[in-house]
LUMDO-810322 format. One record per residue (C-alpha): residue number from 1; x, y, z. Coordinates in steps of 0.05 Angstrom, whole numbers. Each point is the difference from the previous one (the first is absolute). Layout:
# residues N
<seq = NUM east = X north = Y up = Z>
...
//
This chain:
# residues 212
<seq = 1 east = -16 north = 34 up = 89>
<seq = 2 east = 8 north = 25 up = -71>
<seq = 3 east = 75 north = -14 up = 3>
<seq = 4 east = -14 north = -70 up = 27>
<seq = 5 east = -49 north = -13 up = -57>
<seq = 6 east = 51 north = 21 up = -52>
<seq = 7 east = 52 north = -46 up = 31>
<seq = 8 east = -49 north = -58 up = 1>
<seq = 9 east = -23 north = 10 up = -72>
<seq = 10 east = 62 north = 26 up = -35>
<seq = 11 east = -6 north = -50 up = -57>
<seq = 12 east = -51 north = -51 up = -25>
<seq = 13 east = 38 north = -59 up = 29>
<seq = 14 east = 3 north = 32 up = 69>
<seq = 15 east = -74 north = 17 up = -5>
<seq = 16 east = -15 north = -73 up = -18>
<seq = 17 east = 40 north = -26 up = 59>
<seq = 18 east = -36 north = 48 up = 47>
<seq = 19 east = -67 north = -22 up = -28>
<seq = 20 east = 18 north = -72 up = 12>
<seq = 21 east = 22 north = 16 up = 70>
<seq = 22 east = -68 north = 33 up = 11>
<seq = 23 east = -35 north = -61 up = -28>
<seq = 24 east = 36 north = -52 up = 41>
<seq = 25 east = 0 north = 40 up = 64>
<seq = 26 east = -75 north = 10 up = -9>
<seq = 27 east = -11 north = -74 up = -13>
<seq = 28 east = 39 north = -17 up = 63>
<seq = 29 east = -40 north = 48 up = 43>
<seq = 30 east = -67 north = -24 up = -27>
<seq = 31 east = 22 north = -71 up = 12>
<seq = 32 east = 20 north = 18 up = 71>
<seq = 33 east = -66 north = 35 up = 12>
<seq = 34 east = -41 north = -59 up = -22>
<seq = 35 east = 45 north = -51 up = 35>
<seq = 36 east = -2 north = 42 up = 64>
<seq = 37 east = -75 north = 0 up = -3>
<seq = 38 east = -3 north = -76 up = -2>
<seq = 39 east = 53 north = -5 up = 55>
<seq = 40 east = -41 north = 45 up = 45>
<seq = 41 east = -61 north = -40 up = -21>
<seq = 42 east = 28 north = -57 up = 43>
<seq = 43 east = -39 north = 35 up = 56>
<seq = 44 east = -62 north = -33 up = -30>
<seq = 45 east = 25 north = -65 up = 31>
<seq = 46 east = 8 north = 29 up = 69>
<seq = 47 east = 46 north = 43 up = 42>
<seq = 48 east = 44 north = -59 up = 21>
<seq = 49 east = 15 north = -21 up = -71>
<seq = 50 east = 13 north = 73 up = -19>
<seq = 51 east = 50 north = 7 up = 57>
<seq = 52 east = 35 north = -65 up = -17>
<seq = 53 east = 6 north = 21 up = -72>
<seq = 54 east = 29 north = 67 up = 21>
<seq = 55 east = 50 north = -36 up = 46>
<seq = 56 east = 20 north = -45 up = -58>
<seq = 57 east = 15 north = 60 up = -44>
<seq = 58 east = 40 north = 33 up = 55>
<seq = 59 east = 39 north = -63 up = 16>
<seq = 60 east = 28 north = -4 up = -70>
<seq = 61 east = 7 north = 76 up = -7>
<seq = 62 east = -49 north = 1 up = -57>
<seq = 63 east = -39 north = 58 up = 31>
<seq = 64 east = 63 north = 43 up = 7>
<seq = 65 east = 26 north = -16 up = -69>
<seq = 66 east = -69 north = 13 up = -30>
<seq = 67 east = -10 north = 67 up = 33>
<seq = 68 east = 70 north = 25 up = -20>
<seq = 69 east = -10 north = -24 up = -72>
<seq = 70 east = -69 north = 33 up = -6>
<seq = 71 east = 26 north = 66 up = 27>
<seq = 72 east = 59 north = -1 up = -49>
<seq = 73 east = -44 north = -18 up = -60>
<seq = 74 east = -53 north = 50 up = 21>
<seq = 75 east = 51 north = 57 up = 2>
<seq = 76 east = 27 north = -21 up = -68>
<seq = 77 east = -70 north = -2 up = -29>
<seq = 78 east = -15 north = 68 up = 30>
<seq = 79 east = 60 north = 31 up = -37>
<seq = 80 east = -9 north = -33 up = -68>
<seq = 81 east = -77 north = 4 up = -2>
<seq = 82 east = -1 north = 72 up = 25>
<seq = 83 east = 51 north = 27 up = -49>
<seq = 84 east = -54 north = 25 up = -47>
<seq = 85 east = -46 north = 29 up = 54>
<seq = 86 east = 0 north = 76 up = -3>
<seq = 87 east = 28 north = 28 up = 65>
<seq = 88 east = -21 north = 73 up = -10>
<seq = 89 east = -69 north = 27 up = 16>
<seq = 90 east = -6 north = 34 up = -68>
<seq = 91 east = 17 north = -65 up = -37>
<seq = 92 east = -49 north = -38 up = 43>
<seq = 93 east = -56 north = 49 up = -18>
<seq = 94 east = 16 north = -9 up = -74>
<seq = 95 east = -4 north = -76 up = 7>
<seq = 96 east = -66 north = 4 up = 37>
<seq = 97 east = -28 north = 49 up = -52>
<seq = 98 east = 21 north = -45 up = -58>
<seq = 99 east = -29 north = -62 up = 34>
<seq = 100 east = -67 north = 35 up = 8>
<seq = 101 east = 2 north = 25 up = -72>
<seq = 102 east = 19 north = -67 up = -31>
<seq = 103 east = -46 north = -41 up = 45>
<seq = 104 east = 37 north = -64 up = -17>
<seq = 105 east = -6 north = -57 up = 49>
<seq = 106 east = 73 north = -21 up = -2>
<seq = 107 east = 21 north = 73 up = 12>
<seq = 108 east = -42 north = 3 up = 63>
<seq = 109 east = 28 north = -67 up = 22>
<seq = 110 east = 71 north = 29 up = -5>
<seq = 111 east = -22 north = 62 up = 40>
<seq = 112 east = -29 north = -42 up = 56>
<seq = 113 east = 60 north = -46 up = -2>
<seq = 114 east = 43 north = 59 up = 19>
<seq = 115 east = -48 north = 21 up = 55>
<seq = 116 east = -7 north = -70 up = 30>
<seq = 117 east = 75 north = -11 up = -6>
<seq = 118 east = 13 north = 60 up = 45>
<seq = 119 east = -54 north = -23 up = 48>
<seq = 120 east = 31 north = -70 up = 4>
<seq = 121 east = 68 north = 32 up = 15>
<seq = 122 east = -30 north = 34 up = 61>
<seq = 123 east = -49 north = -53 up = 24>
<seq = 124 east = 47 north = -58 up = -15>
<seq = 125 east = 57 north = 33 up = 39>
<seq = 126 east = -46 north = 8 up = 60>
<seq = 127 east = -21 north = -73 up = -5>
<seq = 128 east = 72 north = -25 up = -4>
<seq = 129 east = 19 north = 43 up = 60>
<seq = 130 east = -60 north = -25 up = 40>
<seq = 131 east = 16 north = -73 up = -16>
<seq = 132 east = 75 north = 4 up = 13>
<seq = 133 east = -8 north = 42 up = 64>
<seq = 134 east = -49 north = -52 up = 26>
<seq = 135 east = 41 north = -61 up = -18>
<seq = 136 east = -9 north = -58 up = 1>
<seq = 137 east = -62 north = -10 up = -43>
<seq = 138 east = -54 north = -34 up = 40>
<seq = 139 east = -74 north = -9 up = -10>
<seq = 140 east = -21 north = 40 up = 62>
<seq = 141 east = 48 north = 57 up = -17>
<seq = 142 east = -28 north = 3 up = -71>
<seq = 143 east = -71 north = -3 up = 27>
<seq = 144 east = 15 north = 59 up = 46>
<seq = 145 east = 26 north = 42 up = -58>
<seq = 146 east = -61 north = -17 up = -41>
<seq = 147 east = -47 north = 17 up = 56>
<seq = 148 east = 30 north = 69 up = 10>
<seq = 149 east = 18 north = 17 up = -72>
<seq = 150 east = -54 north = -34 up = -41>
<seq = 151 east = -12 north = 58 up = -49>
<seq = 152 east = 75 north = 8 up = -11>
<seq = 153 east = 7 north = -73 up = -21>
<seq = 154 east = -64 north = 2 up = -41>
<seq = 155 east = 27 north = 60 up = -39>
<seq = 156 east = 69 north = -33 up = -8>
<seq = 157 east = -33 north = -63 up = -27>
<seq = 158 east = -42 north = 35 up = -52>
<seq = 159 east = 55 north = 48 up = -23>
<seq = 160 east = 53 north = -54 up = -4>
<seq = 161 east = -44 north = -48 up = -39>
<seq = 162 east = -22 north = 56 up = -47>
<seq = 163 east = 72 north = 19 up = -13>
<seq = 164 east = 22 north = -72 up = -10>
<seq = 165 east = -56 north = -20 up = -46>
<seq = 166 east = 2 north = 60 up = -45>
<seq = 167 east = 76 north = 1 up = 3>
<seq = 168 east = 1 north = -70 up = -30>
<seq = 169 east = -52 north = 21 up = -51>
<seq = 170 east = 43 north = 59 up = -23>
<seq = 171 east = 62 north = -43 up = -5>
<seq = 172 east = -34 north = -57 up = -38>
<seq = 173 east = -31 north = 50 up = -49>
<seq = 174 east = 65 north = 39 up = -7>
<seq = 175 east = 40 north = -61 up = -19>
<seq = 176 east = -56 north = -28 up = -44>
<seq = 177 east = -4 north = -67 up = 36>
<seq = 178 east = -76 north = -4 up = 5>
<seq = 179 east = -63 north = 31 up = -29>
<seq = 180 east = -17 north = 60 up = 43>
<seq = 181 east = -73 north = -19 up = 9>
<seq = 182 east = 13 north = -73 up = 17>
<seq = 183 east = 57 north = 14 up = 49>
<seq = 184 east = -40 north = 57 up = 31>
<seq = 185 east = -58 north = -46 up = 15>
<seq = 186 east = 46 north = -54 up = 30>
<seq = 187 east = 38 north = 49 up = 43>
<seq = 188 east = -64 north = 32 up = 26>
<seq = 189 east = -25 north = -68 up = 20>
<seq = 190 east = 65 north = -17 up = 36>
<seq = 191 east = -1 north = 68 up = 35>
<seq = 192 east = -71 north = -12 up = 25>
<seq = 193 east = 20 north = -69 up = 27>
<seq = 194 east = 61 north = 28 up = 35>
<seq = 195 east = -40 north = 57 up = 31>
<seq = 196 east = -53 north = -50 up = 24>
<seq = 197 east = 55 north = -43 up = 32>
<seq = 198 east = 27 north = 63 up = 33>
<seq = 199 east = -68 north = 20 up = 27>
<seq = 200 east = -9 north = -70 up = 27>
<seq = 201 east = 67 north = 4 up = 35>
<seq = 202 east = -19 north = 66 up = 32>
<seq = 203 east = -66 north = -29 up = 24>
<seq = 204 east = 36 north = -60 up = 32>
<seq = 205 east = 51 north = 45 up = 34>
<seq = 206 east = -55 north = 46 up = 25>
<seq = 207 east = -36 north = -59 up = 31>
<seq = 208 east = 65 north = -25 up = 30>
<seq = 209 east = 12 north = 69 up = 29>
<seq = 210 east = -68 north = 1 up = 32>
<seq = 211 east = -30 north = 56 up = -43>
<seq = 212 east = -75 north = 4 up = -2>
//
């Protein structure tokens, strides 16, 4: 990992390019997360419309292209965003100790970004495997997964939205595009809205699956 970091950040220009790659891959993934939430939100209009929408995406190979692109960008983001994460237990203890000593909000945000990032890697991989192994995507299949694995999807929703919202916050502040307080308030509001949409989707799928 240390060798990889040196290769990625050998000079300022390379470091800038890697930072830009982290930025744009992160923006892509957040865009996908929010778009995906609205796509799944089609279930609000009924199971038949949801299935017809899924068939439409499959017919024009949009689902397959989208999944492949997301996996590729996710792996890229994992490498470039994780290059500064300490991979040794001793280094991790030092980071944790310094975060507690400094007590700075943005420092804790970075710490929890690393933790939620690893959690998304595990939970997201399970979700992709569950979806692809149960292909095609249909309302009743999704309802069955939600009925049996509600807490898994609730955890994935919260962790993903936390990581996305605060990831955007860190990038916007890092590049100096917006005032940290203003953009923080806007992103928190968006995150709450997305989570509420997700909770509503889970409720509809639970009802569809016959959960009581």
